[in-house]
C-alpha positions, 0 to 999 in steps of 0.5 A: 349667597343667602348663607353667605349673606347671613354669616356676615350679617352674623359677625356684624351683629356680634361686634355691635353686641359686644360694643353693647355689653361693654356700654352697659356694663360701665353703665351698671357701675351706677345704675341699677340693672332694671333701670338700664333695661328700661332706659335702654328699651325704651331708647331703642323702640323709639329708634325702631319706631321712627324707621318703622314709620319712615317706611310706611309700617306699622307700629302694632299688628295683631300678628305680634300675638301669633305663637312665634312671635309670643314665645319670641317675646317670652325668650327675648325677656328671659334672655335680655334679663339674665344676660344684662345680670350676668355682665353686670355681676361677673367678668364681660369675658366669662359671661360672653364665653358661656353665651358662645353656647347659644349656637349650640343649643340653636342647631339642637332646636333646629333639628327638633323644630325645623327638622335640619339633619344633623349627624352624629358628629355633630352631635358630638360636637355640640356635646363638647361645646357644653363641656367647654361651658362647664370648664368655664363654670366649673361647679363645685370648684372654689372659683365657681361663680354662682352669678355665672348661672345668669349667663347660662339662663341668657343663653337659653333665652337667646337661642329660644328667641333666634329660633322663634325669629326664624318661625316668624311671620314673613309679613313682618319686617325686622324693623317691626320685629326689632320694635317687638324686642325693645319693648321687651327689654323694658318688660324685662326692666320692669320685672327686675327693678323691685329686686334692685337698687332704687332708681337714680338719676344718671350722670353725663358720663353714664347717660353717654354709655346708655346711649351709645349701648342703644345706638349700637344695640339697634344696629346689633339687633338689625343685623342679628334678625336678618342673619337668623332670617337668611340662609341655613340655621346650622350654618349661619349660627356658629359665627355667633363665635366671633362675639367671643373675640370681640368681648375678651378684647374689649374686656382686657382692654376696657375693664382690665380683665384676665381670663384664667386658664380654664376660661380660655380653654373652656372657650377654645372648646366651644369656638372649635365645636362650633367650628367643627359644626360649621365645617360639617354643615358646608360639607353636607351642603356640598355633597347635595 
């Protein structure tokens, strides 16, 4: 039941993250990435701070300095900064497709850091997933976009965050972890700000997009944190692939994107490899 609950939380998180990406991409048409991250982070911090106080929880704790939380924070900064640049500079559908390699990285990391067992077939599935990423990137080809590498770096950052979330002290609530996570968005924005355009006053439409991104982002973050702390990582993580479905639909409907054939094939390879990983995990669980 824990694994089922974690899987459902992961699907909810991916739907909310896809909406968050849509709103951020809309805001990025008129605001620099650094400013978006700062405003987004401050808004999310405020919501999580109110939630924490309402639940009688501390806003600051010495536990934030533990190794797992430091690694999680650094990974959060890298993942958020790089992926926000990716969705601002490249099509939402292709950036989201590359991000689907995150569960494969998490599954591999679970072996290294949590001693979870992964057999030869699942390793082959992980390798196939990375081949799918290369199909989307197409390095050396005419369709290659250098900015797509931001999505790859974001994938590695998010995988590190998810693994560190699993190792976070159990005494920290999901709300407190969310507060720290959105604080790292502010840090990422401050890093990006000197390298982008000057800050401007957002118009009404952009302000609405940022507000909506903050609200769904809080839901997404809360659900993701709960998912990564519930059930077996290698089973729950592949449900990240549902984000690709949500993102591609939003990319086509809202931004009129048309993913090319290689992007669709690469996406299918990534999803199939992740699905195989999930089936192998379930079969192993049934056998034990």
